[in-house]
C-alpha positions as CSV (number, residue, x, y, z in Angstrom):
1,M,32.9,40.1,1.9
2,N,32.1,43.1,4.0
3,E,31.2,43.5,7.7
4,L,27.5,43.3,7.1
5,D,27.9,39.9,5.4
6,G,29.8,38.6,8.4
7,A,27.1,39.8,10.8
8,V,24.4,38.0,8.7
9,D,26.4,34.8,8.7
10,A,26.9,35.0,12.5
11,Q,23.1,35.4,13.0
12,Q,22.1,32.5,10.8
13,G,24.7,30.2,12.1
14,D,26.6,27.6,10.0
15,V,24.0,26.3,7.6
16,G,24.8,22.9,6.0
17,E,23.9,21.7,2.6
18,K,20.2,21.6,1.8
19,F,18.5,18.7,-0.1
20,Y,15.3,19.6,-1.9
21,G,13.2,17.4,-4.1
22,K,12.8,13.6,-4.1
23,Y,15.5,11.1,-3.7
24,R,15.5,7.3,-4.2
25,G,15.9,5.3,-1.0
26,T,15.7,1.8,0.3
27,V,13.9,0.7,3.5
28,V,16.3,-0.8,6.0
29,N,14.0,-0.7,9.1
30,N,10.2,-0.5,9.4
31,L,9.8,-1.4,13.1
32,D,9.1,2.1,14.5
33,P,9.4,2.0,18.3
34,M,6.9,4.9,18.5
35,Q,4.4,3.2,16.1
36,L,3.9,6.3,14.0
37,G,4.6,4.7,10.6
38,R,8.2,5.9,10.5
39,I,10.9,4.0,8.7
40,Q,14.7,4.2,8.4
41,V,16.1,4.3,4.9
42,M,19.4,4.5,3.0
43,V,19.5,7.4,0.6
44,P,22.9,7.1,-1.1
45,D,22.7,10.4,-3.0
46,V,22.3,12.3,0.3
47,L,23.6,10.1,3.1
48,G,26.1,7.9,1.4
49,L,26.1,4.5,3.1
50,S,24.6,5.9,6.4
51,V,21.2,5.0,7.6
52,S,18.8,7.9,8.0
53,S,17.1,9.0,11.3
54,W,13.5,8.0,11.5
55,A,11.6,9.2,8.4
56,M,8.1,10.5,9.1
57,P,5.4,9.2,6.7
58,C,3.5,11.5,4.3
59,V,0.0,9.9,4.0
60,P,-3.2,11.1,2.3
61,I,-5.1,11.3,5.6
62,A,-4.3,11.1,9.3
63,G,-6.0,12.1,12.4
64,K,-7.2,10.8,15.8
65,Q,-8.2,7.2,15.2
66,Q,-8.4,7.6,11.4
67,G,-6.1,7.5,8.5
68,M,-4.2,5.3,6.1
69,F,-1.5,3.2,7.7
70,V,0.7,1.1,5.3
71,L,4.3,0.4,5.8
72,P,6.7,-0.7,3.0
73,Q,8.7,-3.8,3.6
74,V,12.4,-3.9,4.3
75,G,14.2,-3.6,0.9
76,A,11.4,-1.7,-0.8
77,G,12.2,1.3,-2.9
78,V,10.9,4.6,-1.4
79,W,10.9,8.2,-2.4
80,V,12.4,10.4,0.3
81,E,12.3,14.2,0.8
82,F,13.8,16.2,3.6
83,E,11.9,18.7,5.7
84,Q,13.1,22.2,4.8
85,G,16.0,20.4,3.0
86,E,17.5,19.2,6.3
87,P,19.0,15.7,5.9
88,D,18.3,15.0,9.6
89,Y,14.6,15.3,9.0
90,P,13.6,12.8,6.3
91,I,10.1,12.2,5.1
92,W,9.1,9.1,3.1
93,V,6.5,10.2,0.6
94,G,5.8,7.1,-1.5
95,C,7.2,4.0,-3.0
96,F,8.3,2.7,-6.4
97,W,8.8,-0.7,-8.1
98,G,12.3,-1.4,-9.4
99,I,11.2,-4.0,-11.9
100,A,7.9,-5.3,-13.4
101,A,8.1,-8.5,-11.4
102,E,7.6,-6.5,-8.2
103,V,4.2,-5.1,-9.4
104,P,1.1,-7.1,-8.2
105,A,0.1,-9.4,-11.0
106,L,-3.5,-8.2,-11.1
107,A,-2.3,-4.6,-11.6
108,L,-0.6,-5.7,-14.8
109,A,-3.9,-6.9,-16.4
110,P,-5.0,-4.7,-19.3
111,P,-6.9,-1.7,-18.1
112,P,-10.6,-1.4,-18.9
113,P,-11.7,1.0,-21.6
114,P,-11.5,4.7,-20.7
115,P,-12.5,6.1,-18.3
116,G,-12.3,2.8,-16.4
117,Q,-9.4,1.7,-14.2
118,N,-8.2,-1.1,-12.1
119,I,-7.0,-0.4,-8.5
120,V,-5.1,-3.2,-6.7
121,V,-4.0,-3.2,-3.0
122,Q,-2.0,-6.3,-2.2
123,T,0.1,-7.4,0.8
124,T,3.3,-9.3,0.6
125,G,1.3,-12.4,1.7
126,Q,-1.0,-12.0,-1.4
127,N,-4.1,-10.8,0.5
128,T,-5.7,-8.7,-2.2
129,L,-8.3,-6.0,-2.8
130,L,-9.2,-5.4,-6.5
131,L,-11.5,-2.6,-7.6
132,S,-12.1,-2.9,-11.4
133,D,-14.3,-0.9,-13.8
134,V,-14.3,-3.8,-16.3
135,P,-17.9,-4.6,-17.1
136,G,-19.5,-8.0,-16.5
137,P,-18.1,-11.0,-14.7
138,T,-14.5,-10.0,-14.6
139,G,-15.0,-6.6,-13.1
140,G,-16.3,-5.3,-9.8
141,I,-14.8,-5.7,-6.3
142,M,-12.8,-8.7,-5.2
143,L,-11.5,-9.4,-1.7
144,K,-9.2,-12.5,-1.6
145,T,-7.0,-14.1,1.0
146,T,-3.7,-15.9,0.5
147,T,-5.5,-19.3,0.7
148,G,-8.1,-18.5,-1.9
149,A,-11.1,-17.5,0.2
150,M,-12.8,-14.8,-1.7
151,I,-15.8,-12.4,-1.9
152,L,-16.6,-11.2,-5.5
153,M,-19.2,-8.5,-6.2
154,N,-19.9,-7.5,-9.8
155,D,-22.7,-6.9,-12.3
156,V,-23.4,-10.6,-12.4
157,G,-24.0,-11.1,-8.7
158,V,-22.2,-11.9,-5.5
159,T,-20.0,-15.0,-4.9
160,I,-18.4,-16.1,-1.6
161,T,-16.0,-19.0,-1.7
162,N,-13.8,-20.5,1.1
163,G,-11.0,-21.6,-1.2
164,K,-11.6,-25.2,-0.3
165,G,-14.6,-26.1,-2.5
166,A,-17.6,-24.5,-0.7
167,S,-19.3,-21.5,-2.2
168,I,-22.4,-19.3,-2.2
169,M,-23.4,-17.7,-5.4
170,M,-26.2,-15.1,-5.7
171,N,-26.9,-14.4,-9.3
172,G,-30.1,-12.6,-10.1
173,P,-32.9,-14.1,-8.0
174,A,-31.1,-17.4,-7.7
175,I,-28.9,-18.6,-4.8
176,T,-26.6,-21.6,-5.3
177,I,-24.8,-23.2,-2.3
178,T,-22.1,-25.6,-3.1
179,G,-20.5,-27.9,-0.5
180,T,-21.0,-31.2,1.2
181,P,-22.7,-31.3,3.6
182,V,-24.7,-28.1,3.8
183,N,-25.9,-27.3,7.3
184,I,-28.5,-24.7,8.0
185,N,-29.6,-23.3,11.4
186,N,-26.9,-25.1,13.4
187,G,-27.6,-28.5,11.8
188,A,-31.5,-28.2,12.1
189,L,-31.5,-28.8,8.3
190,T,-28.7,-30.8,6.7
191,V,-28.5,-31.4,2.9
192,L,-26.3,-34.2,1.8
């Protein structure tokens, strides 16, 4: 080492180890006090058994009163990167499933013929949004709650059900209402 090397080292300061690329992590806290979508994770390959500082989210879109805001649950597998390789500045960039049983069941359905696809967004409470390119009655768009209330729109028509036996089906020019009793206009017309 010559004198010039020492001068460069003194100017740069003591630089610790850098961590580039993606690392597997596990969410340990998703209750961000600043409500910015940050999480705390364990990343054993970088931090050992220590919990990270707050990891900033990397989302497809964000801006003033717009964006995608989804937080992984505690225990979920996440991919973590570090800003400029610095372990004190984690970024969570996505999630992964550890086993097939963690994948939403609708996502495991056979995909439609190319170039079609199924897109499933599902909460831990089983509230579901399904976008499917499958033709006919099994494809289309479905919005379903945990209790079975559902809106289904596809090539056949539109169906709205409450999960308790009542439904409205609009297929072609026909409208079918199922339920007892059926009240129309605040009870002005009741069908028994």
